[in-house]
Biopython code that builds the backbone (N, CA, C, O; Angstrom):
import numpy as np
from Bio.PDB.StructureBuilder import StructureBuilder

atoms = [
    (1, "UNK", "N", (110.069, -35.098, -41.785)),
    (1, "UNK", "CA", (111.031, -36.253, -42.159)),
    (1, "UNK", "C", (112.440, -35.889, -41.612)),
    (1, "UNK", "O", (113.026, -34.873, -41.986)),
    (2, "UNK", "N", (112.929, -36.714, -40.762)),
    (2, "UNK", "CA", (114.239, -36.519, -40.189)),
    (2, "UNK", "C", (115.231, -37.482, -40.920)),
    (2, "UNK", "O", (114.990, -38.688, -40.982)),
    (3, "UNK", "N", (116.341, -36.932, -41.467)),
    (3, "UNK", "CA", (117.306, -37.710, -42.088)),
    (3, "UNK", "C", (118.511, -37.887, -41.174)),
    (3, "UNK", "O", (119.023, -36.898, -40.650)),
    (4, "UNK", "N", (118.984, -39.121, -40.965)),
    (4, "UNK", "CA", (120.131, -39.379, -40.082)),
    (4, "UNK", "C", (121.333, -39.823, -40.902)),
    (4, "UNK", "O", (121.494, -41.002, -41.215)),
    (5, "UNK", "N", (122.168, -38.854, -41.241)),
    (5, "UNK", "CA", (123.307, -39.159, -42.069)),
    (5, "UNK", "C", (124.498, -39.663, -41.256)),
    (5, "UNK", "O", (125.637, -39.505, -41.696)),
    (6, "UNK", "N", (124.288, -40.226, -40.159)),
    (6, "UNK", "CA", (125.488, -40.688, -39.288)),
    (6, "UNK", "C", (126.264, -41.725, -40.012)),
    (6, "UNK", "O", (127.489, -41.703, -39.900)),
    (7, "UNK", "N", (125.703, -42.610, -40.727)),
    (7, "UNK", "CA", (126.467, -43.638, -41.402)),
    (7, "UNK", "C", (127.423, -43.004, -42.464)),
    (7, "UNK", "O", (128.591, -43.378, -42.565)),
    (8, "UNK", "N", (126.897, -42.057, -43.228)),
    (8, "UNK", "CA", (127.702, -41.385, -44.192)),
    (8, "UNK", "C", (128.741, -40.565, -43.593)),
    (8, "UNK", "O", (129.852, -40.469, -44.115)),
    (9, "UNK", "N", (128.402, -39.933, -42.452)),
    (9, "UNK", "CA", (129.469, -39.117, -41.787)),
    (9, "UNK", "C", (130.537, -39.957, -41.271)),
    (9, "UNK", "O", (131.711, -39.600, -41.375)),
    (10, "UNK", "N", (130.177, -41.127, -40.682)),
    (10, "UNK", "CA", (131.197, -42.003, -40.147)),
    (10, "UNK", "C", (132.168, -42.518, -41.241)),
    (10, "UNK", "O", (133.375, -42.645, -41.035)),
    (11, "UNK", "N", (131.559, -42.805, -42.421)),
    (11, "UNK", "CA", (132.357, -43.220, -43.616)),
    (11, "UNK", "C", (133.228, -42.094, -43.986)),
    (11, "UNK", "O", (134.434, -42.294, -44.129)),
    (12, "UNK", "N", (132.730, -40.957, -44.149)),
    (12, "UNK", "CA", (133.521, -39.774, -44.626)),
    (12, "UNK", "C", (134.689, -39.441, -43.604)),
    (12, "UNK", "O", (135.820, -39.162, -43.999)),
    (13, "UNK", "N", (134.368, -39.485, -42.379)),
    (13, "UNK", "CA", (135.457, -39.227, -41.275)),
    (13, "UNK", "C", (136.513, -40.264, -41.447)),
    (13, "UNK", "O", (137.702, -39.943, -41.442)),
    (14, "UNK", "N", (136.132, -41.462, -41.595)),
    (14, "UNK", "CA", (137.167, -42.597, -41.711)),
    (14, "UNK", "C", (137.975, -42.397, -43.005)),
    (14, "UNK", "O", (139.193, -42.571, -42.981)),
    (15, "UNK", "N", (137.373, -42.056, -44.074)),
    (15, "UNK", "CA", (138.066, -41.868, -45.276)),
    (15, "UNK", "C", (138.952, -40.715, -45.235)),
    (15, "UNK", "O", (140.052, -40.775, -45.784)),
    (16, "UNK", "N", (138.512, -39.544, -44.553)),
    (16, "UNK", "CA", (139.436, -38.393, -44.465)),
    (16, "UNK", "C", (140.655, -38.730, -43.573)),
    (16, "UNK", "O", (141.783, -38.366, -43.905)),
    (17, "UNK", "N", (140.431, -39.399, -42.487)),
    (17, "UNK", "CA", (141.485, -39.781, -41.539)),
    (17, "UNK", "C", (142.487, -40.749, -42.340)),
    (17, "UNK", "O", (143.701, -40.581, -42.224)),
    (18, "UNK", "N", (142.007, -41.673, -43.081)),
    (18, "UNK", "CA", (142.837, -42.612, -43.812)),
    (18, "UNK", "C", (143.626, -41.877, -44.894)),
    (18, "UNK", "O", (144.795, -42.177, -45.135)),
    (19, "UNK", "N", (142.982, -40.920, -45.535)),
    (19, "UNK", "CA", (143.792, -40.183, -46.596)),
    (19, "UNK", "C", (144.884, -39.356, -45.885)),
    (19, "UNK", "O", (146.025, -39.323, -46.346)),
    (20, "UNK", "N", (144.540, -38.689, -44.767)),
    (20, "UNK", "CA", (145.591, -37.906, -44.025)),
    (20, "UNK", "C", (146.703, -38.824, -43.574)),
    (20, "UNK", "O", (147.872, -38.441, -43.609)),
    (21, "UNK", "N", (146.363, -40.033, -43.150)),
    (21, "UNK", "CA", (147.423, -40.887, -42.613)),
    (21, "UNK", "C", (148.305, -41.404, -43.661)),
    (21, "UNK", "O", (149.443, -41.736, -43.329)),
    (22, "UNK", "N", (147.918, -41.525, -44.949)),
    (22, "UNK", "CA", (148.759, -42.027, -46.078)),
    (22, "UNK", "C", (149.383, -40.888, -46.838)),
    (22, "UNK", "O", (150.125, -41.112, -47.794)),
    (23, "UNK", "N", (149.085, -39.628, -46.419)),
    (23, "UNK", "CA", (149.640, -38.513, -47.014)),
    (23, "UNK", "C", (148.855, -37.791, -48.104)),
    (23, "UNK", "O", (149.374, -36.950, -48.838)),
    (24, "UNK", "N", (147.615, -38.152, -48.169)),
    (24, "UNK", "CA", (146.693, -37.523, -49.080)),
    (24, "UNK", "C", (146.013, -36.237, -48.690)),
    (24, "UNK", "O", (145.298, -35.588, -49.454)),
    (25, "UNK", "N", (146.301, -35.902, -47.391)),
    (25, "UNK", "CA", (145.774, -34.609, -46.872)),
    (25, "UNK", "C", (146.593, -33.453, -47.147)),
    (25, "UNK", "O", (147.697, -33.611, -47.668)),
    (26, "UNK", "N", (146.147, -32.268, -46.838)),
    (26, "UNK", "CA", (146.871, -31.053, -47.104)),
    (26, "UNK", "C", (148.107, -30.907, -46.111)),
    (26, "UNK", "O", (149.129, -30.316, -46.457)),
    (27, "UNK", "N", (147.957, -31.450, -44.928)),
    (27, "UNK", "CA", (149.058, -31.331, -43.975)),
    (27, "UNK", "C", (149.393, -32.745, -43.540)),
    (27, "UNK", "O", (149.062, -33.170, -42.434)),
    (28, "UNK", "N", (150.071, -33.477, -44.454)),
    (28, "UNK", "CA", (150.281, -34.913, -44.251)),
    (28, "UNK", "C", (151.240, -35.252, -43.061)),
    (28, "UNK", "O", (151.063, -36.239, -42.346)),
    (29, "UNK", "N", (152.217, -34.408, -42.909)),
    (29, "UNK", "CA", (153.254, -34.650, -41.864)),
    (29, "UNK", "C", (152.641, -34.625, -40.443)),
    (29, "UNK", "O", (152.855, -35.529, -39.636)),
    (30, "UNK", "N", (151.861, -33.539, -40.173)),
    (30, "UNK", "CA", (151.243, -33.394, -38.878)),
    (30, "UNK", "C", (150.055, -34.292, -38.668)),
    (30, "UNK", "O", (149.788, -34.712, -37.542)),
    (31, "UNK", "N", (149.321, -34.603, -39.745)),
    (31, "UNK", "CA", (148.154, -35.426, -39.716)),
    (31, "UNK", "C", (148.458, -36.876, -39.407)),
    (31, "UNK", "O", (147.715, -37.544, -38.688)),
    (32, "UNK", "N", (149.565, -37.355, -39.961)),
    (32, "UNK", "CA", (149.951, -38.697, -39.693)),
    (32, "UNK", "C", (150.389, -38.906, -38.267)),
    (32, "UNK", "O", (150.188, -39.992, -37.723)),
    (33, "UNK", "N", (150.961, -37.945, -37.660)),
    (33, "UNK", "CA", (151.394, -38.003, -36.284)),
    (33, "UNK", "C", (150.180, -37.976, -35.384)),
    (33, "UNK", "O", (150.221, -38.548, -34.295)),
    (34, "UNK", "N", (149.112, -37.340, -35.792)),
    (34, "UNK", "CA", (147.912, -37.152, -34.899)),
    (34, "UNK", "C", (146.977, -38.317, -35.025)),
    (34, "UNK", "O", (146.148, -38.527, -34.139)),
    (35, "UNK", "N", (147.073, -39.106, -36.115)),
    (35, "UNK", "CA", (146.119, -40.181, -36.412)),
    (35, "UNK", "C", (146.429, -41.459, -35.533)),
    (35, "UNK", "O", (147.505, -42.043, -35.657)),
    (36, "UNK", "N", (145.520, -41.852, -34.700)),
    (36, "UNK", "CA", (145.685, -42.987, -33.960)),
    (36, "UNK", "C", (144.718, -44.045, -34.451)),
    (36, "UNK", "O", (143.502, -43.890, -34.336)),
    (37, "UNK", "N", (145.289, -45.175, -35.026)),
    (37, "UNK", "CA", (144.423, -46.200, -35.668)),
    (37, "UNK", "C", (143.429, -46.799, -34.690)),
    (37, "UNK", "O", (142.284, -47.065, -35.055)),
    (38, "UNK", "N", (143.849, -47.012, -33.467)),
    (38, "UNK", "CA", (142.981, -47.561, -32.486)),
    (38, "UNK", "C", (141.794, -46.665, -32.223)),
    (38, "UNK", "O", (140.647, -47.107, -32.153)),
    (39, "UNK", "N", (142.124, -45.325, -32.073)),
    (39, "UNK", "CA", (141.042, -44.340, -31.868)),
    (39, "UNK", "C", (140.138, -44.211, -33.101)),
    (39, "UNK", "O", (138.940, -43.963, -32.964)),
    (40, "UNK", "N", (140.661, -44.366, -34.212)),
    (40, "UNK", "CA", (139.891, -44.272, -35.419)),
    (40, "UNK", "C", (138.860, -45.457, -35.481)),
    (40, "UNK", "O", (137.681, -45.293, -35.796)),
    (41, "UNK", "N", (139.411, -46.646, -35.155)),
    (41, "UNK", "CA", (138.538, -47.792, -35.173)),
    (41, "UNK", "C", (137.457, -47.709, -34.114)),
    (41, "UNK", "O", (136.295, -48.026, -34.367)),
    (42, "UNK", "N", (137.840, -47.294, -32.961)),
    (42, "UNK", "CA", (136.886, -47.196, -31.817)),
    (42, "UNK", "C", (135.864, -46.193, -32.121)),
    (42, "UNK", "O", (134.692, -46.439, -31.833)),
    (43, "UNK", "N", (136.219, -44.998, -32.719)),
    (43, "UNK", "CA", (135.234, -43.959, -33.100)),
    (43, "UNK", "C", (134.263, -44.562, -34.077)),
    (43, "UNK", "O", (133.052, -44.406, -33.923)),
    (44, "UNK", "N", (134.769, -45.249, -35.084)),
    (44, "UNK", "CA", (133.884, -45.839, -36.129)),
    (44, "UNK", "C", (132.909, -46.907, -35.511)),
    (44, "UNK", "O", (131.738, -46.963, -35.888)),
    (45, "UNK", "N", (133.389, -47.706, -34.606)),
    (45, "UNK", "CA", (132.538, -48.668, -33.964)),
    (45, "UNK", "C", (131.511, -48.011, -33.026)),
    (45, "UNK", "O", (130.386, -48.492, -32.888)),
    (46, "UNK", "N", (131.920, -46.901, -32.383)),
    (46, "UNK", "CA", (130.925, -46.180, -31.568)),
    (46, "UNK", "C", (129.849, -45.531, -32.436)),
    (46, "UNK", "O", (128.666, -45.586, -32.101)),
    (47, "UNK", "N", (130.245, -44.929, -33.529)),
    (47, "UNK", "CA", (129.213, -44.367, -34.455)),
    (47, "UNK", "C", (128.316, -45.407, -35.044)),
    (47, "UNK", "O", (127.127, -45.156, -35.245)),
    (48, "UNK", "N", (128.857, -46.587, -35.332)),
    (48, "UNK", "CA", (128.068, -47.721, -35.825)),
    (48, "UNK", "C", (127.073, -48.203, -34.791)),
    (48, "UNK", "O", (125.919, -48.485, -35.114)),
    (49, "UNK", "N", (127.523, -48.300, -33.531)),
    (49, "UNK", "CA", (126.626, -48.735, -32.481)),
    (49, "UNK", "C", (125.508, -47.679, -32.298)),
    (49, "UNK", "O", (124.352, -48.032, -32.063)),
    (50, "UNK", "N", (125.880, -46.333, -32.413)),
    (50, "UNK", "CA", (124.827, -45.346, -32.284)),
    (50, "UNK", "C", (123.813, -45.423, -33.363)),
    (50, "UNK", "O", (122.623, -45.263, -33.091)),
    (51, "UNK", "N", (124.209, -45.657, -34.557)),
    (51, "UNK", "CA", (123.296, -45.719, -35.704)),
    (51, "UNK", "C", (122.367, -46.915, -35.478)),
    (51, "UNK", "O", (121.181, -46.815, -35.795)),
    (52, "UNK", "N", (122.848, -48.032, -34.948)),
    (52, "UNK", "CA", (122.091, -49.256, -34.754)),
    (52, "UNK", "C", (121.086, -48.965, -33.623)),
    (52, "UNK", "O", (119.916, -49.334, -33.717)),
    (53, "UNK", "N", (121.543, -48.322, -32.590)),
    (53, "UNK", "CA", (120.632, -48.009, -31.500)),
    (53, "UNK", "C", (119.569, -47.064, -31.845)),
    (53, "UNK", "O", (118.446, -47.219, -31.365)),
    (54, "UNK", "N", (119.854, -46.027, -32.698)),
    (54, "UNK", "CA", (118.877, -45.152, -33.215)),
    (54, "UNK", "C", (117.753, -45.868, -34.019)),
    (54, "UNK", "O", (116.561, -45.569, -33.950)),
    (55, "UNK", "N", (118.294, -46.864, -34.802)),
    (55, "UNK", "CA", (117.270, -47.708, -35.600)),
    (55, "UNK", "C", (116.478, -48.468, -34.754)),
    (55, "UNK", "O", (115.298, -48.637, -35.062)),
    (56, "UNK", "N", (116.943, -48.972, -33.707)),
    (56, "UNK", "CA", (116.159, -49.924, -32.808)),
    (56, "UNK", "C", (115.142, -49.007, -32.060)),
    (56, "UNK", "O", (113.982, -49.370, -31.862)),
    (57, "UNK", "N", (115.619, -47.833, -31.667)),
    (57, "UNK", "CA", (114.664, -46.953, -30.957)),
    (57, "UNK", "C", (113.520, -46.432, -31.845)),
    (57, "UNK", "O", (112.389, -46.250, -31.394)),
    (58, "UNK", "N", (113.846, -46.209, -33.072)),
    (58, "UNK", "CA", (112.838, -45.756, -34.054)),
    (58, "UNK", "C", (111.879, -46.901, -34.283)),
    (58, "UNK", "O", (110.671, -46.671, -34.334)),
    (59, "UNK", "N", (112.372, -48.152, -34.427)),
    (59, "UNK", "CA", (111.527, -49.246, -34.660)),
    (59, "UNK", "C", (110.568, -49.474, -33.449)),
    (59, "UNK", "O", (109.376, -49.735, -33.613)),
    (60, "UNK", "N", (111.156, -49.362, -32.228)),
    (60, "UNK", "CA", (110.270, -49.564, -31.093)),
    (60, "UNK", "C", (109.225, -48.451, -30.989)),
    (60, "UNK", "O", (108.072, -48.701, -30.640)),
    (61, "UNK", "N", (109.620, -47.290, -31.280)),
    (61, "UNK", "CA", (108.658, -46.133, -31.270)),
    (61, "UNK", "C", (107.561, -46.378, -32.329)),
    (61, "UNK", "O", (106.403, -46.038, -32.087)),
    (62, "UNK", "N", (107.892, -46.946, -33.471)),
    (62, "UNK", "CA", (106.933, -47.216, -34.473)),
    (62, "UNK", "C", (105.960, -48.311, -34.056)),
    (62, "UNK", "O", (104.787, -48.265, -34.428)),
    (63, "UNK", "N", (106.412, -49.266, -33.312)),
    (63, "UNK", "CA", (105.535, -50.291, -32.833)),
    (63, "UNK", "C", (104.411, -49.758, -31.970)),
    (63, "UNK", "O", (103.264, -50.192, -32.072)),
    (64, "UNK", "N", (104.750, -48.842, -31.149)),
    (64, "UNK", "CA", (103.787, -48.222, -30.198)),
    (64, "UNK", "C", (103.112, -47.049, -30.843)),
    (64, "UNK", "O", (102.320, -46.380, -30.180)),
    (65, "UNK", "N", (103.375, -46.755, -32.102)),
    (65, "UNK", "CA", (102.722, -45.713, -32.855)),
    (65, "UNK", "C", (103.236, -44.231, -32.568)),
    (65, "UNK", "O", (102.509, -43.256, -32.759)),
    (66, "UNK", "N", (104.436, -44.142, -32.132)),
    (66, "UNK", "CA", (105.005, -42.844, -31.811)),
    (66, "UNK", "C", (105.998, -42.367, -32.854)),
    (66, "UNK", "O", (106.583, -41.301, -32.664)),
    (67, "UNK", "N", (106.231, -43.106, -33.973)),
    (67, "UNK", "CA", (107.198, -42.665, -34.956)),
    (67, "UNK", "C", (106.538, -42.834, -36.370)),
    (67, "UNK", "O", (105.707, -43.709, -36.615)),
    (68, "UNK", "N", (106.977, -41.940, -37.246)),
    (68, "UNK", "CA", (106.546, -42.144, -38.650)),
    (68, "UNK", "C", (107.333, -43.219, -39.278)),
    (68, "UNK", "O", (108.471, -43.486, -38.890)),
    (69, "UNK", "N", (106.709, -43.877, -40.302)),
    (69, "UNK", "CA", (107.343, -44.923, -41.001)),
    (69, "UNK", "C", (108.574, -44.456, -41.759)),
    (69, "UNK", "O", (109.561, -45.177, -41.906)),
    (70, "UNK", "N", (108.476, -43.199, -42.242)),
    (70, "UNK", "CA", (109.666, -42.636, -42.985)),
    (70, "UNK", "C", (110.887, -42.487, -42.101)),
    (70, "UNK", "O", (112.014, -42.733, -42.532)),
    (71, "UNK", "N", (110.657, -42.085, -40.871)),
    (71, "UNK", "CA", (111.762, -41.932, -39.923)),
    (71, "UNK", "C", (112.346, -43.277, -39.576)),
    (71, "UNK", "O", (113.563, -43.384, -39.423)),
    (72, "UNK", "N", (111.565, -44.274, -39.447)),
    (72, "UNK", "CA", (112.034, -45.637, -39.142)),
    (72, "UNK", "C", (112.858, -46.182, -40.342)),
    (72, "UNK", "O", (113.954, -46.715, -40.173)),
    (73, "UNK", "N", (112.304, -46.031, -41.510)),
    (73, "UNK", "CA", (113.041, -46.532, -42.685)),
    (73, "UNK", "C", (114.380, -45.839, -42.800)),
    (73, "UNK", "O", (115.396, -46.491, -43.041)),
    (74, "UNK", "N", (114.399, -44.502, -42.629)),
    (74, "UNK", "CA", (115.590, -43.758, -42.662)),
    (74, "UNK", "C", (116.599, -44.189, -41.689)),
    (74, "UNK", "O", (117.765, -44.342, -42.054)),
    (75, "UNK", "N", (116.228, -44.400, -40.457)),
    (75, "UNK", "CA", (117.144, -44.832, -39.367)),
    (75, "UNK", "C", (117.646, -46.298, -39.649)),
    (75, "UNK", "O", (118.817, -46.597, -39.415)),
    (76, "UNK", "N", (116.786, -47.169, -40.133)),
    (76, "UNK", "CA", (117.221, -48.464, -40.460)),
    (76, "UNK", "C", (118.206, -48.548, -41.734)),
    (76, "UNK", "O", (119.148, -49.337, -41.799)),
    (77, "UNK", "N", (117.884, -47.698, -42.652)),
    (77, "UNK", "CA", (118.760, -47.588, -43.801)),
    (77, "UNK", "C", (120.166, -47.088, -43.357)),
    (77, "UNK", "O", (121.172, -47.661, -43.777)),
    (78, "UNK", "N", (120.242, -46.064, -42.541)),
    (78, "UNK", "CA", (121.474, -45.523, -42.084)),
    (78, "UNK", "C", (122.250, -46.543, -41.335)),
    (78, "UNK", "O", (123.460, -46.653, -41.532)),
    (79, "UNK", "N", (121.593, -47.323, -40.454)),
    (79, "UNK", "CA", (122.229, -48.397, -39.671)),
    (79, "UNK", "C", (122.791, -49.524, -40.673)),
    (79, "UNK", "O", (123.854, -50.105, -40.455)),
    (80, "UNK", "N", (122.031, -49.760, -41.719)),
    (80, "UNK", "CA", (122.381, -50.753, -42.638)),
    (80, "UNK", "C", (123.688, -50.371, -43.364)),
    (80, "UNK", "O", (124.628, -51.157, -43.476)),
    (81, "UNK", "N", (123.686, -49.104, -43.852)),
    (81, "UNK", "CA", (124.904, -48.537, -44.559)),
    (81, "UNK", "C", (126.052, -48.617, -43.634)),
    (81, "UNK", "O", (127.123, -49.090, -44.013)),
    (82, "UNK", "N", (125.867, -48.161, -42.403)),
    (82, "UNK", "CA", (127.002, -48.167, -41.456)),
    (82, "UNK", "C", (127.521, -49.595, -41.237)),
    (82, "UNK", "O", (128.731, -49.822, -41.236)),
    (83, "UNK", "N", (126.602, -50.557, -41.050)),
    (83, "UNK", "CA", (126.999, -51.942, -40.754)),
    (83, "UNK", "C", (127.775, -52.463, -42.066)),
    (83, "UNK", "O", (128.818, -53.105, -41.942)),
    (84, "UNK", "N", (127.267, -52.184, -43.234)),
    (84, "UNK", "CA", (127.975, -52.666, -44.435)),
    (84, "UNK", "C", (129.398, -52.096, -44.487)),
    (84, "UNK", "O", (130.371, -52.764, -44.837)),
    (85, "UNK", "N", (129.442, -50.827, -44.116)),
    (85, "UNK", "CA", (130.877, -50.194, -44.223)),
    (85, "UNK", "C", (131.771, -50.829, -43.161)),
    (85, "UNK", "O", (132.956, -51.047, -43.413)),
    (86, "UNK", "N", (131.266, -51.110, -42.058)),
    (86, "UNK", "CA", (132.080, -51.744, -40.999)),
    (86, "UNK", "C", (132.512, -53.189, -41.430)),
    (86, "UNK", "O", (133.647, -53.606, -41.198)),
    (87, "UNK", "N", (131.570, -53.917, -42.055)),
    (87, "UNK", "CA", (131.902, -55.262, -42.529)),
    (87, "UNK", "C", (132.893, -55.260, -43.681)),
    (87, "UNK", "O", (133.760, -56.129, -43.766)),
    (88, "UNK", "N", (132.763, -54.283, -44.564)),
    (88, "UNK", "CA", (133.719, -54.096, -45.628)),
    (88, "UNK", "C", (135.064, -53.768, -45.183)),
    (88, "UNK", "O", (136.036, -54.302, -45.716)),
    (89, "UNK", "N", (135.189, -52.883, -44.195)),
    (89, "UNK", "CA", (136.497, -52.580, -43.601)),
    (89, "UNK", "C", (137.083, -53.764, -42.935)),
    (89, "UNK", "O", (138.261, -54.068, -43.116)),
    (90, "UNK", "N", (136.255, -54.468, -42.136)),
    (90, "UNK", "CA", (136.747, -55.680, -41.485)),
    (90, "UNK", "C", (137.253, -56.719, -42.504)),
    (90, "UNK", "O", (138.302, -57.331, -42.303)),
    (91, "UNK", "N", (136.539, -56.900, -43.539)),
    (91, "UNK", "CA", (137.027, -57.837, -44.609)),
    (91, "UNK", "C", (138.289, -57.435, -45.186)),
    (91, "UNK", "O", (139.122, -58.305, -45.442)),
    (92, "UNK", "N", (138.540, -56.148, -45.433)),
    (92, "UNK", "CA", (139.742, -55.652, -46.019)),
    (92, "UNK", "C", (140.954, -55.881, -44.986)),
    (92, "UNK", "O", (142.061, -56.250, -45.378)),
    (93, "UNK", "N", (140.665, -55.641, -43.681)),
    (93, "UNK", "CA", (141.666, -55.828, -42.689)),
    (93, "UNK", "C", (142.108, -57.238, -42.624)),
    (93, "UNK", "O", (143.305, -57.515, -42.536)),
    (94, "UNK", "N", (141.126, -58.192, -42.668)),
    (94, "UNK", "CA", (141.446, -59.630, -42.572)),
    (94, "UNK", "C", (142.190, -60.015, -43.803)),
    (94, "UNK", "O", (143.154, -60.778, -43.731)),
    (95, "UNK", "N", (141.786, -59.527, -44.903)),
    (95, "UNK", "CA", (142.497, -59.806, -46.246)),
    (95, "UNK", "C", (143.946, -59.328, -46.163)),
    (95, "UNK", "O", (144.864, -60.014, -46.611)),
    (96, "UNK", "N", (144.134, -58.159, -45.592)),
    (96, "UNK", "CA", (145.562, -57.655, -45.457)),
    (96, "UNK", "C", (146.390, -58.463, -44.526)),
    (96, "UNK", "O", (147.563, -58.748, -44.770)),
    (97, "UNK", "N", (145.751, -58.828, -43.448)),
    (97, "UNK", "CA", (146.447, -59.706, -42.465)),
    (97, "UNK", "C", (146.819, -60.991, -43.044)),
    (97, "UNK", "O", (147.928, -61.478, -42.825)),
    (98, "UNK", "N", (145.913, -61.582, -43.799)),
    (98, "UNK", "CA", (146.299, -62.834, -44.487)),
    (98, "UNK", "C", (147.375, -62.757, -45.507)),
    (98, "UNK", "O", (148.140, -63.700, -45.708)),
    (99, "UNK", "N", (147.432, -61.611, -46.162)),
    (99, "UNK", "CA", (148.524, -61.330, -47.129)),
    (99, "UNK", "C", (149.856, -61.247, -46.375)),
    (99, "UNK", "O", (150.878, -61.775, -46.814)),
    (100, "UNK", "N", (149.807, -60.576, -45.245)),
    (100, "UNK", "CA", (151.030, -60.428, -44.454)),
    (100, "UNK", "C", (151.482, -61.825, -43.988)),
    (100, "UNK", "O", (152.671, -62.138, -44.042)),
    (101, "UNK", "N", (150.608, -62.600, -43.565)),
    (101, "UNK", "CA", (150.986, -63.995, -43.126)),
    (101, "UNK", "C", (151.653, -64.826, -44.255)),
    (101, "UNK", "O", (152.522, -65.663, -44.011)),
    (102, "UNK", "N", (151.211, -64.557, -45.470)),
    (102, "UNK", "CA", (151.705, -65.298, -46.629)),
    (102, "UNK", "C", (153.086, -64.771, -47.137)),
    (102, "UNK", "O", (153.714, -65.406, -47.984)),
    (103, "UNK", "N", (153.527, -63.657, -46.635)),
    (103, "UNK", "CA", (154.782, -63.134, -47.104)),
    (103, "UNK", "C", (155.947, -63.925, -46.591)),
    (103, "UNK", "O", (156.009, -64.318, -45.426)),
    (104, "UNK", "N", (156.947, -64.165, -47.574)),
    (104, "UNK", "CA", (158.107, -64.959, -47.191)),
    (104, "UNK", "C", (159.023, -64.167, -46.225)),
    (104, "UNK", "O", (159.148, -62.947, -46.322)),
    (105, "UNK", "N", (159.641, -64.889, -45.315)),
    (105, "UNK", "CA", (160.442, -64.206, -44.355)),
    (105, "UNK", "C", (161.878, -64.177, -44.856)),
    (105, "UNK", "O", (162.755, -63.634, -44.185)),
]
sb = StructureBuilder()
sb.init_structure("model")
sb.init_model(0)
sb.init_chain("A")
sb.init_seg("    ")
for serial, (resi, resn, name, xyz) in enumerate(atoms, 1):
    if name == "N":
        sb.init_residue(resn, " ", resi, " ")
    sb.init_atom(name, np.array(xyz, "f"), 0.0, 1.0, " ", f" {name:<3s}", serial, name[0])
structure = sb.get_structure()
């Protein structure tokens, strides 16, 4: 049984980078200088795409009888968690943007 923790790892990496960026890390001054929001988002999207591709490959391998059902379910679950995380982050970004637009000038 192979467990693919990529969704959880992507979430943890994003959480660590966000904490470092707002000063929650041990070395907040240098961490905030090194954090590139665009790079953070791109890395998260790349990891999400990888999880979805692994799930698709596992599903295709299962159809032709080359993969265990447990591996397929694990890959699909990891992709689902990753996608839900990306959607939740997107929703929060849209919400924050809308709040900014409502601010009085």
